[in-house]
C-alpha positions as CSV (number, residue, x, y, z in Angstrom):
1,M,211.8,86.2,80.5
2,I,210.4,83.5,78.2
3,T,207.2,81.8,79.4
4,L,206.4,78.4,78.0
5,G,202.7,77.4,78.3
6,V,202.0,73.7,78.2
7,D,198.7,72.1,77.3
8,A,199.1,68.5,78.6
9,H,197.3,65.4,77.3
10,K,197.7,61.7,77.7
11,R,199.7,61.1,74.5
12,T,201.0,64.5,73.6
13,H,202.0,67.8,75.1
14,T,201.8,71.1,73.2
15,I,204.1,73.9,74.2
16,V,203.9,77.6,73.1
17,A,206.6,80.1,74.0
18,V,205.8,83.7,74.5
19,D,207.9,86.8,75.3
20,S,207.4,89.1,78.3
21,N,204.7,91.0,76.3
22,G,202.7,87.9,75.6
23,R,203.7,87.6,71.9
24,Q,203.9,84.1,70.6
25,L,207.5,83.1,69.6
26,A,207.2,79.4,68.7
27,S,205.2,76.3,69.4
28,K,206.0,72.6,69.6
29,T,204.1,69.3,70.1
30,I,205.9,66.3,71.7
31,A,205.1,62.9,73.0
32,T,205.0,62.2,76.8
33,T,208.1,60.1,77.4
34,T,211.2,61.2,79.3
35,K,213.3,61.1,76.1
36,D,210.9,63.5,74.4
37,H,211.1,65.8,77.5
38,L,214.9,65.9,77.2
39,G,214.5,67.0,73.6
40,L,212.0,69.6,74.7
41,L,214.5,71.0,77.2
42,T,217.2,71.4,74.5
43,W,214.6,73.2,72.2
44,A,213.6,75.6,75.0
45,E,217.1,76.5,76.0
46,Q,218.0,77.2,72.4
47,L,214.9,79.4,72.1
48,A,215.7,81.3,75.3
49,S,219.2,82.2,74.1
50,G,220.4,83.2,77.6
51,N,217.0,84.7,78.7
52,G,215.2,83.3,81.8
53,L,212.7,80.5,81.4
54,V,209.6,79.7,83.3
55,W,207.2,76.9,82.6
56,A,203.5,77.3,83.0
57,I,201.5,74.0,83.0
58,E,197.8,73.5,83.2
59,D,197.0,72.1,86.6
60,C,196.1,68.5,85.7
61,R,198.7,66.6,87.5
62,H,197.6,63.1,86.4
63,L,198.5,64.1,82.9
64,S,201.6,66.3,83.5
65,R,203.3,64.6,86.5
66,R,206.1,63.0,84.4
67,L,206.8,66.2,82.6
68,E,206.9,68.2,85.8
69,R,209.2,65.6,87.4
70,D,211.7,65.8,84.4
71,L,211.6,69.6,84.3
72,L,212.2,69.9,88.1
73,A,215.0,67.4,88.0
74,A,216.7,69.6,85.4
75,G,216.4,72.7,87.7
76,H,213.6,74.5,85.8
77,A,210.9,76.6,87.5
78,I,207.2,75.6,87.0
79,V,204.0,77.3,87.9
80,R,200.6,75.6,87.8
81,V,197.7,77.4,86.1
82,P,194.2,76.6,87.1
83,P,192.0,75.7,84.1
84,K,189.4,78.4,85.0
85,L,192.1,81.1,84.3
86,M,192.6,79.8,80.7
87,A,188.9,80.3,79.9
88,H,189.1,84.0,80.8
89,V,192.2,84.4,78.6
90,R,190.6,82.7,75.6
91,D,187.5,84.9,76.0
92,S,189.7,88.1,75.9
93,A,191.6,87.0,72.8
94,R,191.1,88.5,69.3
95,T,190.5,85.1,67.7
96,Y,188.0,82.4,68.5
97,G,188.3,78.6,68.7
98,K,189.9,76.0,70.9
99,S,192.9,73.8,70.0
100,D,196.0,72.6,71.8
101,P,198.2,75.6,70.6
102,I,195.4,78.0,71.6
103,D,195.1,76.4,75.0
104,A,198.9,76.4,75.5
105,L,199.0,80.1,74.6
106,A,196.2,80.8,77.0
107,V,198.2,79.0,79.8
108,A,201.3,81.1,79.1
109,R,199.4,84.4,79.1
110,A,197.4,83.4,82.2
111,A,200.7,82.7,84.0
112,Q,202.0,86.2,83.0
113,R,198.8,87.9,84.3
114,E,198.7,86.1,87.7
115,P,201.8,86.7,89.8
116,D,201.0,84.3,92.7
117,L,200.3,81.0,91.1
118,P,201.2,77.7,92.9
119,V,204.8,76.6,92.3
120,A,205.3,72.9,91.3
121,R,207.8,70.8,93.2
122,L,208.9,67.2,93.5
123,D,206.4,64.9,95.1
124,G,207.0,64.0,98.8
125,P,205.3,62.0,101.6
126,D,202.1,64.1,101.2
127,R,201.4,62.4,97.9
128,D,201.9,59.0,99.3
129,V,199.3,59.8,102.0
130,R,196.9,61.1,99.3
131,L,197.3,58.1,97.1
132,L,196.6,55.7,100.0
133,G,193.7,57.8,101.1
134,D,192.1,57.9,97.7
135,H,192.6,54.2,97.2
136,R,190.9,53.6,100.6
137,E,188.0,55.8,99.6
138,S,187.6,53.8,96.3
139,L,187.6,50.5,98.2
140,V,185.0,51.9,100.7
141,A,182.8,53.0,97.8
142,E,183.1,49.6,96.2
143,R,182.2,47.8,99.5
144,T,179.1,50.0,99.8
145,R,177.9,48.9,96.4
146,V,178.6,45.3,97.3
147,I,176.7,45.6,100.6
148,N,173.7,47.2,98.9
149,R,173.4,44.3,96.4
150,L,173.9,41.8,99.3
151,R,171.1,43.3,101.3
152,W,168.7,42.9,98.4
153,Y,169.6,39.2,98.1
154,L,169.3,38.7,101.8
155,H,165.8,40.3,101.7
156,E,164.8,38.0,98.9
157,L,166.0,34.9,100.8
158,D,164.4,35.9,104.1
159,P,162.2,39.0,104.2
160,S,161.7,38.6,107.9
161,W,165.3,39.1,108.8
162,E,168.1,41.6,107.9
163,P,171.4,42.6,109.5
164,K,171.5,45.8,111.5
165,A,172.1,49.0,109.6
166,R,175.8,49.8,109.0
167,S,176.9,46.5,110.4
168,L,178.1,44.6,107.3
169,D,181.5,46.3,107.5
170,R,182.4,44.2,110.5
171,L,183.9,40.7,110.1
172,A,182.0,39.3,113.0
173,I,178.7,40.3,111.5
174,L,179.8,38.8,108.1
175,D,180.5,35.5,109.9
176,Q,177.0,35.5,111.3
177,V,175.4,36.1,107.9
178,L,177.5,33.3,106.4
179,V,176.1,30.9,109.0
180,R,172.6,31.8,107.9
181,L,173.4,31.4,104.3
182,E,175.1,28.0,104.5
183,P,172.0,25.8,104.5
184,L,170.4,27.7,101.7
185,T,170.6,26.6,98.0
186,G,169.8,28.2,94.7
187,T,171.3,30.9,92.5
188,V,170.4,33.8,94.9
189,A,172.1,32.1,97.9
190,R,175.2,31.4,95.8
191,L,175.5,35.0,94.7
192,A,174.9,36.2,98.2
193,R,177.8,34.1,99.4
194,D,180.0,35.4,96.7
195,L,179.1,39.0,97.6
196,L,179.7,38.2,101.3
197,E,183.2,36.9,100.5
198,R,183.9,40.0,98.3
199,C,182.8,42.2,101.2
200,R,185.1,40.3,103.6
201,T,188.1,40.8,101.3
202,L,187.4,44.5,100.9
203,T,187.0,45.0,104.6
204,Q,190.4,43.4,105.3
205,Q,192.0,45.6,102.6
206,I,190.4,48.7,104.0
207,D,191.5,47.8,107.6
208,E,195.1,47.3,106.4
209,L,195.1,50.6,104.5
210,T,193.7,52.4,107.5
211,A,196.5,51.0,109.7
212,E,199.1,52.1,107.2
213,I,197.6,55.6,106.9
214,T,197.4,55.9,110.6
215,T,201.1,55.1,111.0
216,L,202.1,57.6,108.3
217,V,199.9,60.4,109.6
218,T,200.9,59.9,113.2
219,D,204.6,60.4,112.3
220,M,204.0,63.2,109.8
221,A,201.3,65.4,111.6
222,P,201.2,64.9,115.4
223,S,200.0,68.6,115.8
224,L,197.2,68.1,113.3
225,I,195.9,64.9,114.9
226,A,195.9,66.7,118.3
227,I,193.2,69.0,117.1
228,P,189.9,67.9,118.7
229,G,187.7,66.2,116.2
230,C,190.5,65.5,113.7
231,G,191.0,61.7,113.2
232,T,193.7,60.1,111.2
233,I,191.6,59.6,108.1
234,T,190.6,63.3,108.1
235,A,194.1,64.3,108.8
236,A,195.3,62.2,105.8
237,K,192.8,64.0,103.6
238,I,194.0,67.4,104.8
239,L,197.6,66.5,104.3
240,G,197.0,65.1,100.8
241,E,194.8,67.9,99.6
242,T,197.0,70.6,101.1
243,A,200.1,69.2,99.3
244,G,202.6,71.2,101.3
245,V,201.5,74.0,103.6
246,D,204.6,76.0,102.8
247,R,203.3,76.8,99.3
248,F,200.7,79.2,101.0
249,R,202.0,82.6,101.9
250,S,199.6,83.1,104.8
251,K,196.7,81.6,106.7
252,D,194.4,83.8,104.7
253,A,195.7,82.4,101.4
254,Y,195.1,78.9,102.9
255,A,191.5,79.8,103.8
256,R,190.9,81.0,100.3
257,H,192.3,77.7,99.0
258,N,190.0,75.6,101.1
259,G,186.9,77.7,100.6
260,T,186.3,78.9,104.1
261,A,187.2,82.6,103.4
262,P,184.0,84.6,103.1
263,M,183.3,86.1,99.7
264,P,182.5,89.8,99.3
265,V,179.1,90.5,97.5
266,W,178.4,94.2,97.7
267,S,178.7,97.2,95.5
268,S,177.0,100.1,97.4
269,N,177.1,101.4,100.9
270,K,176.4,98.2,102.9
271,A,179.3,95.8,103.0
272,R,178.4,92.2,103.3
273,H,179.9,88.7,102.6
274,R,178.5,85.3,101.8
275,L,179.6,81.7,101.8
276,S,182.3,80.9,99.3
277,R,181.6,77.9,97.1
278,T,185.0,78.0,95.5
279,G,188.2,76.4,96.7
280,N,189.2,72.8,97.3
281,R,185.9,71.1,98.2
282,Q,187.6,67.9,99.5
283,L,189.6,70.0,101.9
284,N,186.5,72.0,102.8
285,A,184.6,68.8,103.6
286,A,187.4,67.6,105.9
287,L,187.2,70.9,107.8
288,H,183.4,70.5,107.9
289,R,183.7,67.1,109.5
290,I,186.0,68.5,112.2
291,A,183.6,71.4,112.8
292,L,180.6,69.1,113.2
293,T,182.4,66.9,115.7
294,Q,183.6,69.9,117.7
295,A,180.1,71.5,117.7
296,H,178.7,68.4,119.3
297,W,181.4,67.3,121.7
298,H,184.0,70.1,122.3
299,E,182.9,72.3,125.2
300,P,184.8,75.5,124.2
301,T,183.4,75.2,120.6
302,K,179.8,74.6,122.0
303,Q,180.1,77.8,124.0
304,M,181.3,79.8,121.0
305,M,178.4,78.5,118.9
306,T,176.0,79.5,121.7
307,R,177.4,83.0,121.8
308,R,177.2,83.4,118.0
309,K,173.6,82.2,117.9
310,A,172.7,84.6,120.8
311,S,174.2,87.5,118.8
312,G,171.8,86.7,115.9
313,D,173.7,84.2,113.7
314,S,171.9,81.1,112.4
315,G,173.2,77.7,113.0
316,M,174.8,77.5,109.6
317,E,176.3,81.0,109.9
318,A,177.9,80.0,113.3
319,L,179.2,76.8,111.7
320,R,180.8,78.8,108.9
321,V,182.5,81.1,111.4
322,L,183.8,77.9,113.2
323,K,185.2,76.5,109.9
324,R,187.0,79.8,109.2
325,R,188.7,79.6,112.6
326,L,189.4,75.9,112.1
327,S,191.2,76.8,108.9
328,D,193.6,79.0,110.8
329,V,194.1,76.3,113.5
330,V,194.8,73.6,110.8
331,Y,197.2,76.0,109.1
332,A,199.1,76.6,112.3
333,A,199.3,72.8,113.1
334,L,200.6,72.1,109.6
335,Q,203.2,74.7,110.0
336,A,204.3,73.3,113.3
337,D,204.5,69.8,111.9
338,L,206.5,71.1,108.9
339,A,209.0,72.8,111.2
340,T,209.3,69.7,113.4
341,G,209.9,67.6,110.3
342,V,212.6,69.9,109.0
343,K,214.4,69.9,112.4
344,T,214.2,66.1,112.5
345,A,215.6,65.8,108.9
346,A,218.4,68.2,109.8
347,A,219.3,66.2,112.9
């Protein structure tokens, strides 16, 4: 089996081929167009000479997406190597330094050392949901910056009045502010009106994206939305960050991925665990939002939290237990939605 490690960049990709013992066989640097990728395939197949091929690509999908798409379309197998694994491989090497060929070699050897790395596949609806969700988050952040600047201008124009907190994301409130600004003159008033119009435009775009995301997620993940405390935006974040629940071999592997699995920290007679700070933090934050909502409003969850606290757990420890259980619930819901989607497609 020949393993081809790829160090991906914006303008070039460097590929190093190694044999089953990790010995470097050849290296090549190419541009990032589909034409160059086709030439790379010819080079790799000639190098393999009938042996099996597996591609190991550093997990930076914004740089390697086109290469992955072209390789998958040609029927090749790809595994994604987390960057942190490369650092350990470089540290254990006989030579020092960092370059594209060194990094590509580290990618290939890391893939050989780790048997259960994520497998790449062609993008599906999950990526559409993630792209829409990320774009919505970007617009929300931009609107927040606009609102902050607008509030300072409104304070300068009239220190005795200000809109209610968290109200400038509603079109009706923006209309009221515009009425107060209309009789005012000067540079500050003009800039405030410009910011007000920008805030209105952003709010309309955010509302349209929210409606589109809601429609997609409702069709894709009805079981996930049915979980108490999981709204459509949180469900979209889970779908996008999970990127296909079928790539996880078990609910425990999914918990390890999202950072809710406790981490062992002991070396003597007393076994203990602590909070894991690894894993996908965006996914962990989505589970945290569901947990907080359930802890306040969901009666069975409130009872569970009360029992944990009565047994000696702190509030945060009880919340961590809840998040670990939620990870299993979310995993089961995603599996159910996947099975439903497969049956629907087959029908």
